[in-house]
VEXKEKE-852890 format. One record per residue (C-alpha): residue number from 1; x, y, z; residue in one letter. Coordinates in nm, 2 decimals, decimal comma. Each point is the difference from the previous one (the first is absolute). Example, Ala and Ser with C-alpha at 12.3 -4.5 7.8 and 13.67 -1.06 7.14 Angstrom:
! VEXKEKE-852890
> 1/1,23/-0,45/0,78/A
> 2/0,14/0,34/-0,07/S
***
This chain:
! VEXKEKE-852890
> 1/2,51/1,76/3,16/M
> 2/-0,15/0,20/-0,26/T
> 3/-0,29/0,26/0,11/S
> 4/-0,31/-0,16/-0,09/T
> 5/-0,16/0,37/-0,05/S
> 6/0,20/0,07/-0,32/R
> 7/-0,22/-0,04/-0,32/Q
> 8/0,08/-0,28/-0,22/P
> 9/-0,08/0,15/-0,30/H
> 10/0,27/0,19/-0,27/F
> 11/-0,27/0,18/-0,17/E
> 12/0,16/0,35/0,14/A
> 13/0,32/0,09/0,19/F
> 14/-0,07/0,06/0,33/E
> 15/0,23/0,12/0,32/D
> 16/0,06/-0,22/0,30/F
> 17/-0,01/0,14/0,32/D
> 18/0,14/-0,24/0,19/E
> 19/0,36/0,07/-0,18/V
> 20/-0,05/0,32/-0,15/S
> 21/0,22/0,20/0,31/G
> 22/0,32/-0,22/-0,08/A
> 23/-0,02/0,05/-0,39/L
> 24/-0,10/0,35/-0,05/D
> 25/0,32/0,10/0,23/E
> 26/0,20/-0,11/-0,26/S
> 27/-0,11/0,24/-0,25/V
> 28/0,19/0,25/0,21/L
> 29/0,33/-0,17/-0,03/D
> 30/0,01/0,10/-0,37/D
> 31/0,21/0,32/-0,04/A
> 32/-0,17/0,14/-0,31/D
> 33/-0,31/-0,03/-0,03/R
> 34/-0,32/0,21/-0,09/D
> 35/-0,38/-0,02/0,14/G
> 36/-0,13/-0,28/-0,23/D
> 37/0,26/-0,20/0,17/Q
> 38/-0,19/-0,06/0,32/F
> 39/-0,13/-0,33/-0,18/D
> 40/0,31/-0,11/-0,02/L
> 41/-0,11/-0,35/0,25/A
> 42/-0,41/-0,02/-0,06/D
> 43/-0,10/-0,30/0,08/R
> 44/-0,22/-0,21/-0,24/H
> 45/-0,26/-0,26/0,10/A
> 46/0,07/-0,34/-0,18/L
> 47/-0,21/-0,28/-0,04/R
> 48/0,11/-0,34/0,18/R
> 49/0,01/-0,29/-0,24/V
> 50/0,12/-0,35/0,12/P
> 51/0,35/-0,09/-0,09/G
> 52/0,34/-0,19/0,01/L
> 53/0,32/0,07/0,24/S
> 54/0,31/0,14/-0,06/T
> 55/0,31/-0,20/0,06/E
> 56/0,35/0,10/-0,09/L
> 57/0,21/-0,27/-0,12/E
> 58/0,36/-0,10/-0,07/D
> 59/0,15/-0,04/-0,33/I
> 60/0,12/-0,34/-0,03/T
> 61/-0,06/-0,11/-0,32/E
> 62/-0,05/0,29/-0,20/V
> 63/-0,33/0,03/0,01/E
> 64/-0,23/0,29/0,00/Y
> 65/-0,16/0,03/0,34/R
> 66/-0,37/-0,02/-0,03/Q
> 67/-0,16/0,31/0,16/L
> 68/-0,28/-0,15/0,25/R
> 69/-0,13/0,31/0,09/L
> 70/-0,26/0,04/0,27/E
> 71/-0,07/0,31/0,20/R
> 72/0,12/0,30/-0,16/V
> 73/0,02/0,40/0,04/V
> 74/0,04/0,19/-0,32/L
> 75/0,27/0,32/-0,03/I
> 76/-0,01/0,24/-0,33/G
> 77/0,25/0,30/0,00/V
> 78/-0,19/0,25/-0,24/W
> 79/0,26/0,24/-0,17/T
> 80/-0,18/0,14/-0,28/S
> 81/-0,40/0,01/-0,14/G
> 82/-0,31/0,07/0,21/T
> 83/-0,08/-0,15/0,33/A
> 84/-0,29/-0,18/-0,20/A
> 85/0,26/-0,21/-0,22/E
> 86/0,19/-0,09/0,30/A
> 87/-0,25/-0,14/0,16/D
> 88/-0,12/-0,13/-0,33/T
> 89/0,35/-0,22/-0,02/S
> 90/-0,04/-0,09/0,34/L
> 91/-0,38/-0,12/-0,06/L
> 92/0,18/-0,23/-0,29/E
> 93/0,24/-0,13/0,23/L
> 94/-0,23/-0,09/0,27/R
> 95/-0,15/-0,24/-0,29/R
> 96/0,30/-0,12/-0,09/L
> 97/0,08/-0,15/0,33/A
> 98/-0,36/-0,09/0,06/E
> 99/0,11/-0,22/-0,36/T
> 100/0,30/-0,14/0,19/A
> 101/-0,26/-0,16/0,28/G
> 102/0,10/0,30/0,27/A
> 103/-0,19/0,18/0,24/V
> 104/0,04/0,37/-0,02/V
> 105/-0,03/0,15/0,33/L
> 106/0,09/0,36/-0,03/D
> 107/0,15/0,23/-0,28/G
> 108/0,17/0,34/0,00/F
> 109/0,15/0,23/-0,26/T
> 110/0,28/0,29/0,07/Q
> 111/0,06/0,31/-0,18/R
> 112/0,42/-0,04/-0,06/R
> 113/0,19/0,24/-0,28/D
> 114/0,14/-0,38/-0,08/R
> 115/0,02/-0,32/0,19/P
> 116/0,25/-0,01/0,27/D
> 117/0,33/-0,17/-0,13/P
> 118/0,07/-0,16/0,31/A
> 119/-0,37/-0,14/0,13/T
> 120/-0,23/0,10/-0,28/Y
> 121/-0,20/0,20/0,25/V
> 122/0,24/0,14/0,25/G
> 123/0,13/-0,13/0,32/S
> 124/-0,28/0,18/0,22/G
> 125/-0,29/-0,11/-0,19/K
> 126/0,17/-0,36/-0,03/A
> 127/-0,02/0,01/0,41/R
> 128/-0,37/0,12/-0,02/E
> 129/-0,10/-0,29/-0,25/L
> 130/0,19/-0,23/0,22/R
> 131/-0,27/0,08/0,29/D
> 132/-0,29/-0,04/-0,24/V
> 133/0,10/-0,34/-0,10/I
> 134/0,07/-0,14/0,35/V
> 135/-0,32/0,19/0,07/A
> 136/-0,18/-0,15/-0,30/E
> 137/0,15/-0,34/0,08/G
> 138/0,16/0,01/-0,38/A
> 139/0,23/-0,20/-0,17/D
> 140/0,08/0,15/-0,30/T
> 141/0,06/0,35/-0,14/L
> 142/-0,07/0,07/-0,33/I
> 143/0,16/0,31/-0,19/C
> 144/-0,16/0,16/-0,27/D
> 145/0,31/0,01/-0,27/G
> 146/0,31/-0,19/-0,03/E
> 147/0,25/0,02/0,21/L
> 148/0,34/-0,05/-0,01/T
> 149/0,22/-0,26/0,21/P
> 150/0,10/0,19/0,27/S
> 151/-0,30/0,18/0,04/Q
> 152/-0,18/-0,31/0,05/L
> 153/0,31/-0,13/0,25/T
> 154/-0,02/0,34/0,20/Q
> 155/-0,39/0,03/0,02/L
> 156/-0,01/-0,39/0,09/E
> 157/0,27/0,09/0,29/N
> 158/-0,26/0,25/0,14/V
> 159/-0,32/-0,12/-0,01/V
> 160/0,13/-0,39/0,07/K
> 161/-0,30/-0,12/-0,22/V
> 162/0,04/-0,10/-0,40/K
> 163/0,02/0,20/-0,24/V
> 164/-0,11/0,00/-0,37/I
> 165/-0,06/0,24/-0,26/D
> 166/-0,18/0,02/-0,26/R
> 167/0,20/-0,17/-0,29/T
> 168/0,04/-0,30/0,24/A
> 169/-0,38/0,02/0,08/L
> 170/-0,10/-0,04/-0,43/I
> 171/0,27/-0,23/-0,02/L
> 172/-0,20/-0,23/0,28/D
> 173/-0,30/0,05/-0,18/I
> 174/0,11/-0,13/-0,32/F
> 175/0,19/-0,31/0,15/A
> 176/-0,31/-0,08/0,15/Q
> 177/-0,18/0,01/-0,36/H
> 178/0,21/-0,16/-0,24/A
> 179/-0,11/-0,31/-0,13/K
> 180/0,18/-0,07/-0,32/S
> 181/0,39/-0,13/-0,03/R
> 182/0,09/0,34/-0,17/E
> 183/-0,20/0,23/0,23/G
> 184/0,17/-0,14/0,32/K
> 185/0,32/-0,01/-0,16/A
> 186/-0,07/0,37/-0,07/Q
> 187/-0,08/0,10/0,38/V
> 188/0,28/-0,21/0,14/E
> 189/0,26/0,20/-0,21/L
> 190/-0,17/0,32/0,13/A
> 191/0,00/-0,10/0,33/Q
> 192/0,34/-0,12/-0,01/M
> 193/0,13/0,35/-0,19/Q
> 194/-0,20/0,21/0,28/Y
> 195/0,19/-0,24/0,28/M
> 196/0,36/0,05/-0,13/L
> 197/0,07/0,30/0,13/P
> 198/-0,24/-0,02/0,28/R
> 199/0,18/-0,38/0,16/L
> 200/0,12/0,04/0,37/R
> 201/0,06/-0,23/0,28/G
> 202/-0,23/0,01/0,29/W
> 203/0,19/-0,11/0,30/G
> 204/0,39/-0,10/-0,08/Q
> 205/-0,10/-0,29/-0,23/S
> 206/0,02/0,19/-0,30/M
> 207/0,35/0,19/0,11/S
> 208/0,24/-0,32/0,09/R
> 209/0,25/-0,10/-0,23/Q
> 210/-0,01/-0,34/-0,15/A
> 211/0,25/-0,23/0,00/G
> 212/0,14/-0,19/-0,28/G
> 213/-0,10/-0,38/0,12/R
> 214/-0,25/-0,19/-0,04/A
> 215/-0,18/-0,11/0,30/G
> 216/0,20/0,23/0,21/A
> 217/-0,30/0,27/0,03/G
> 218/0,12/0,16/-0,36/G
> 219/-0,18/0,01/-0,26/V
> 220/0,22/-0,29/-0,14/G
> 221/0,05/-0,12/-0,41/I
> 222/-0,09/0,28/-0,20/G
> 223/0,06/0,32/0,27/G
> 224/0,26/0,24/-0,11/R
> 225/0,18/-0,10/0,31/G
> 226/0,16/0,15/0,33/P
> 227/-0,13/0,38/0,05/G
> 228/-0,34/-0,04/-0,17/E
> 229/-0,31/0,09/0,20/T
> 230/-0,30/-0,14/-0,02/K
> 231/-0,16/0,33/-0,13/I
> 232/0,25/-0,01/-0,28/E
> 233/-0,07/-0,39/-0,11/T
> 234/-0,37/0,11/0,01/D
> 235/0,05/0,27/-0,22/R
> 236/0,22/-0,21/-0,21/R
> 237/-0,29/-0,25/-0,05/R
> 238/-0,28/0,21/-0,07/I
> 239/0,20/0,17/-0,29/R
> 240/0,04/-0,33/-0,15/A
> 241/-0,36/-0,09/0,05/K
> 242/-0,11/0,32/-0,16/M
> 243/0,23/-0,09/-0,31/A
> 244/-0,19/-0,33/-0,02/K
> 245/-0,33/0,19/0,01/L
> 246/0,08/0,24/-0,22/R
> 247/0,10/-0,31/-0,27/R
> 248/-0,33/-0,16/0,09/E
> 249/-0,19/0,31/-0,07/I
> 250/0,18/0,06/-0,31/A
> 251/-0,10/-0,36/-0,12/E
> 252/-0,38/0,06/0,07/M
> 253/0,03/0,34/-0,16/G
> 254/0,12/-0,20/-0,34/T
> 255/-0,32/-0,22/0,03/S
> 256/-0,20/0,32/0,01/R
> 257/0,14/0,17/-0,25/Q
> 258/-0,03/-0,31/-0,22/T
> 259/-0,39/0,04/0,05/Q
> 260/0,01/0,38/-0,07/R
> 261/0,20/-0,07/-0,34/T
> 262/-0,25/-0,27/-0,12/E
> 263/-0,32/0,24/0,09/R
> 264/0,24/0,31/-0,20/R
> 265/-0,01/-0,27/-0,33/R
> 266/-0,36/-0,08/0,06/N
> 267/-0,06/0,41/-0,04/A
> 268/-0,19/-0,07/0,32/V
> 269/-0,02/0,36/0,15/A
> 270/0,08/0,00/0,38/S
> 271/-0,15/0,23/0,28/V
> 272/0,15/0,04/0,36/A
> 273/-0,24/0,07/0,29/I
> 274/0,20/0,20/0,25/V
> 275/-0,10/0,21/0,30/G
> 276/0,04/0,04/0,38/Y
> 277/-0,07/-0,28/0,23/T
> 278/-0,36/-0,06/0,06/N
> 279/-0,12/0,17/-0,29/A
> 280/-0,14/-0,24/-0,14/G
> 281/0,17/-0,14/-0,26/K
> 282/-0,08/-0,33/0,02/S
> 283/-0,36/0,04/0,02/S
> 284/0,02/0,18/-0,34/L
> 285/0,18/-0,30/-0,13/L
> 286/-0,28/-0,24/0,10/N
> 287/-0,28/0,24/-0,11/R
> 288/0,14/0,06/-0,37/I
> 289/0,18/-0,37/-0,01/T
> 290/-0,17/-0,20/0,22/G
> 291/0,33/-0,13/0,12/A
> 292/-0,12/-0,11/0,38/G
> 293/0,32/0,17/0,15/V
> 294/-0,06/0,02/0,39/L
> 295/-0,09/0,31/0,08/V
> 296/0,08/0,15/0,36/E
> 297/-0,06/0,31/0,17/N
> 298/0,33/-0,01/0,15/A
> 299/0,35/0,17/-0,13/L
> 300/0,22/-0,20/-0,24/F
> 301/-0,22/-0,27/-0,03/A
> 302/0,09/-0,04/-0,35/T
> 303/0,39/-0,06/-0,07/L
> 304/0,02/-0,26/-0,32/D
> 305/-0,10/0,16/-0,31/P
> 306/-0,30/-0,17/-0,18/T
> 307/-0,04/0,04/-0,40/V
> 308/-0,36/-0,10/-0,14/R
> 309/-0,12/0,09/-0,35/R
> 310/-0,25/0,24/-0,04/A
> 311/-0,21/0,12/-0,31/T
> 312/-0,08/0,39/-0,09/T
> 313/-0,34/0,05/-0,14/P
> 314/0,11/0,01/-0,36/D
> 315/0,12/-0,34/0,03/G
> 316/0,44/0,07/0,06/R
> 317/0,09/-0,24/0,26/D
> 318/0,28/0,12/0,28/F
> 319/0,17/-0,11/0,28/T
> 320/-0,10/0,17/0,35/L
> 321/0,22/-0,06/0,30/T
> 322/-0,04/0,05/0,31/D
> 323/0,34/0,06/0,18/T
> 324/0,08/0,15/0,38/V
> 325/-0,11/0,31/0,17/G
> 326/0,20/0,29/0,08/F
> 327/0,01/0,19/0,35/V
> 328/0,18/0,33/0,06/R
> 329/0,34/-0,02/0,06/H
> 330/0,03/-0,36/-0,17/L
> 331/0,33/-0,14/0,15/P
> 332/0,25/0,02/-0,28/H
> 333/0,11/-0,35/0,09/Q
> 334/-0,35/-0,16/-0,12/L
> 335/0,06/0,21/-0,31/V
> 336/0,30/-0,13/-0,09/E
> 337/-0,08/-0,39/0,14/A
> 338/-0,33/0,04/-0,19/F
> 339/0,10/0,15/-0,35/R
> 340/-0,03/-0,34/-0,20/S
> 341/-0,32/0,02/0,10/T
> 342/-0,06/0,35/-0,03/L
> 343/0,11/-0,01/-0,39/E
> 344/-0,35/-0,12/-0,05/E
> 345/-0,11/0,37/0,03/I
> 346/0,30/0,17/-0,16/S
> 347/-0,04/-0,26/-0,29/G
> 348/-0,38/0,09/-0,06/A
> 349/-0,14/0,19/-0,28/D
> 350/-0,27/0,16/0,24/L
> 351/-0,05/0,08/0,33/I
> 352/-0,29/-0,02/0,25/L
> 353/0,07/0,23/0,30/H
> 354/-0,26/-0,09/0,26/V
> 355/-0,03/0,24/0,29/V
> 356/-0,27/-0,05/0,28/D
> 357/-0,27/0,27/-0,02/G
> 358/-0,10/-0,05/0,37/S
> 359/0,36/0,11/0,12/D
> 360/0,03/0,30/0,18/P
> 361/0,31/0,10/-0,22/E
> 362/-0,04/-0,18/-0,34/P
> 363/0,27/0,24/-0,12/E
> 364/0,24/-0,12/0,20/A
> 365/-0,04/-0,34/-0,11/Q
> 366/0,01/0,08/-0,35/L
> 367/0,36/0,17/0,11/S
> 368/0,12/-0,25/0,14/A
> 369/-0,05/-0,27/-0,26/V
> 370/0,12/0,24/-0,26/R
> 371/0,33/0,04/0,17/A
> 372/0,08/-0,38/-0,01/V
> 373/-0,12/-0,03/-0,40/L
> 374/0,27/0,26/-0,01/A
> 375/0,24/-0,19/0,18/E
> 376/-0,07/-0,31/-0,23/I
> 377/0,02/0,21/-0,32/D
> 378/-0,37/-0,05/-0,05/A
> 379/-0,13/0,36/0,05/R
> 380/-0,06/0,05/-0,43/N
> 381/-0,20/-0,27/-0,04/I
> 382/-0,39/0,14/-0,04/P
> 383/-0,18/0,01/0,27/E
> 384/-0,36/-0,01/0,07/I
> 385/-0,10/0,10/0,39/V
> 386/-0,25/-0,26/0,13/V
> 387/-0,19/0,18/0,26/V
> 388/-0,15/-0,33/0,18/N
> 389/-0,25/-0,02/0,30/K
> 390/-0,24/0,26/-0,16/A
> 391/-0,24/-0,12/0,24/D
> 392/0,15/0,07/0,32/A
> 393/0,15/0,33/-0,11/A
> 394/-0,10/0,36/0,03/D
> 395/-0,13/0,16/-0,36/E
> 396/0,17/0,28/0,08/Y
> 397/0,34/-0,18/0,02/V
> 398/-0,08/-0,18/-0,31/L
> 399/-0,07/0,27/-0,21/E
> 400/0,34/0,19/0,11/R
> 401/0,17/-0,33/-0,06/L
> 402/-0,16/0,02/-0,38/V
> 403/0,08/0,39/-0,02/R
> 404/0,38/-0,07/0,12/R
> 405/0,04/-0,26/-0,25/E
> 406/-0,09/-0,04/-0,35/P
> 407/0,03/-0,36/-0,06/T
> 408/-0,21/-0,08/0,36/A
> 409/-0,31/-0,25/-0,09/V
> 410/-0,24/-0,05/0,32/V
> 411/-0,04/-0,35/0,08/V
> 412/-0,16/-0,28/0,31/S
> 413/0,16/-0,30/-0,03/A
> 414/-0,24/-0,15/0,24/R
> 415/-0,31/0,12/-0,17/T
> 416/0,13/0,01/-0,33/G
> 417/-0,09/0,39/-0,07/R
> 418/0,24/0,16/-0,29/G
> 419/0,12/-0,36/-0,09/I
> 420/-0,12/0,04/-0,32/D
> 421/0,17/0,39/-0,06/N
> 422/0,33/-0,12/0,14/L
> 423/-0,03/-0,31/-0,27/L
> 424/-0,05/0,26/-0,29/A
> 425/0,29/0,23/0,13/A
> 426/0,20/-0,32/-0,01/V
> 427/-0,04/-0,07/-0,36/A
> 428/0,03/0,37/-0,10/A
> 429/0,37/0,05/0,15/D
> 430/0,07/-0,37/-0,07/L
> 431/0,31/0,01/-0,31/P
> 432/-0,16/-0,12/-0,33/R
> 433/0,21/-0,24/-0,18/P
> 434/0,21/0,22/-0,29/E
> 435/0,04/-0,26/-0,26/V
> 436/-0,27/0,05/-0,31/E
> 437/-0,04/-0,33/-0,21/V
> 438/-0,29/-0,11/-0,28/E
> 439/-0,04/-0,34/-0,02/V
> 440/-0,18/-0,30/-0,13/L
> 441/-0,04/-0,29/0,27/V
> 442/-0,08/-0,34/-0,13/P
> 443/-0,33/-0,12/0,18/Y
> 444/0,22/-0,26/0,17/D
> 445/0,25/0,24/0,19/R
> 446/-0,29/0,14/0,17/G
> 447/0,21/-0,01/0,31/N
> 448/0,20/0,28/-0,14/L
> 449/-0,31/0,19/-0,06/V
> 450/-0,08/-0,04/0,38/S
> 451/0,29/0,11/0,09/R
> 452/0,01/0,34/-0,25/V
> 453/-0,36/0,08/0,19/H
> 454/0,14/-0,08/0,36/Q
> 455/0,35/0,19/-0,04/H
> 456/-0,06/0,22/-0,28/G
> 457/-0,24/0,31/-0,14/D
> 458/-0,21/-0,18/-0,24/V
> 459/-0,06/0,29/-0,27/L
> 460/-0,21/-0,18/-0,32/V
> 461/-0,11/-0,33/0,04/E
> 462/-0,11/-0,22/-0,33/E
> 463/-0,09/-0,34/-0,05/H
> 464/0,07/-0,12/-0,34/T
> 465/-0,05/-0,31/-0,19/E
> 466/0,40/-0,11/0,09/T
> 467/0,01/0,14/0,34/G
> 468/0,02/0,29/0,23/T
> 469/0,09/0,34/-0,12/R
> 470/0,09/0,21/0,31/I
> 471/0,20/0,38/-0,01/R
> 472/0,09/0,02/0,33/A
> 473/0,33/0,14/0,26/R
> 474/0,15/-0,25/0,17/V
> 475/0,35/-0,03/0,20/G
> 476/0,30/-0,09/-0,17/E
> 477/0,00/-0,39/0,08/A
> 478/-0,32/-0,06/-0,11/L
> 479/0,08/0,20/-0,31/A
> 480/0,26/-0,23/-0,12/A
> 481/-0,22/-0,30/0,07/E
> 482/-0,27/0,16/-0,24/L
> 483/0,26/0,14/-0,25/A
> 484/-0,02/-0,34/-0,21/P
> 485/-0,39/0,04/-0,07/F
> 486/0,02/0,38/-0,10/A
> 487/-0,28/0,14/-0,23/A
> 488/0,09/0,09/-0,38/A
> 489/-0,12/0,30/-0,14/G
***
């Protein structure tokens, strides 16, 4: 039974007297410590929210097990940086757990030079965590890092409840939020890439050898015959499923590439909105284009890219793409699986990098997003830093970001503050058409004149008796269509 005297809030980290003795003693087990390391196992008050149950399922038909989280305890190993950074990381893990549907009961950080190679936190700390888990009635331990298969197994053996790492948690959130066929396929592929090296048996079912005859307790037709264990069979099936998913995603990516090529042919500039999850990217898209995209105060509410058309103040059309949000330590499996979707970013002419100005560490958000942009070869694309949520941010923080980021524009997608300044910055930074033409377009070809205004820069326009004389800069494709009407002299 959980003590009713605990504060059900997460605004500040607080010590818990009930378990402080047991957990503080673990600090003394560390051989090389200094005075600062006596904070290793501070207990932090975590807000309780309704959630789901956690259950371990056998993987029989090579499907990724759905994580059903319920009552969880958080643990983070603090290896570098400041205590505030460690606390911020655990706060973010709490938000991730809540997004997945968990009731967060307690949270801890441990100061170590490096995670323990066997149990992530060390055997002594693992036993103490087991005592807290029993006292709290928790059924899941979530670790703020990616654990190796052996760390997962050995830590589970000690704490006797399900252990989930940060990567599995993020993958589960993506699985909950994926809506489109492509998004679901990408998440499933990422889950299988993560699961394959961690596939293991529960009980004896996965280590039994499979016979070679159908109906005789073995896998029958399609199996590799006597000697192949169930876990080997499942690994083979997972690899086959992964190959199929990669083919499907590649086919869907071809369609997306065709759409991008068509926009390029029409010389439509593209702008990609990127940023940390829940920074307000979809709200910004809605404010600029009226797209009506789902806006939710939750992590990873947007997984499928949305493309809408917008217009600069000087009348040029461009596409605005809302993309999936990033987070610290975004699993590599997700970056790989979502590569076809992230190509919307790497193929853009301009990036609007949205950062939450009300976040305690907006600079950390910028660094985390830029790390992913570098991974998808998008770091050389021109960037405008959009400091969002100005209505809720500290003015000192806004000034600090503007000083640090030369391209920063302060906006509020909710109130509309700064949107005009942002659109002016977009107009200034979008690439200009390079081919200069001077043409006399007959009045019955007014559609061409309209396209010049829409996709080019009109330098001179004059209406004559025989047509519209225009001198303008346009893209190569439109210049080829205008070539027959080149003006003489």
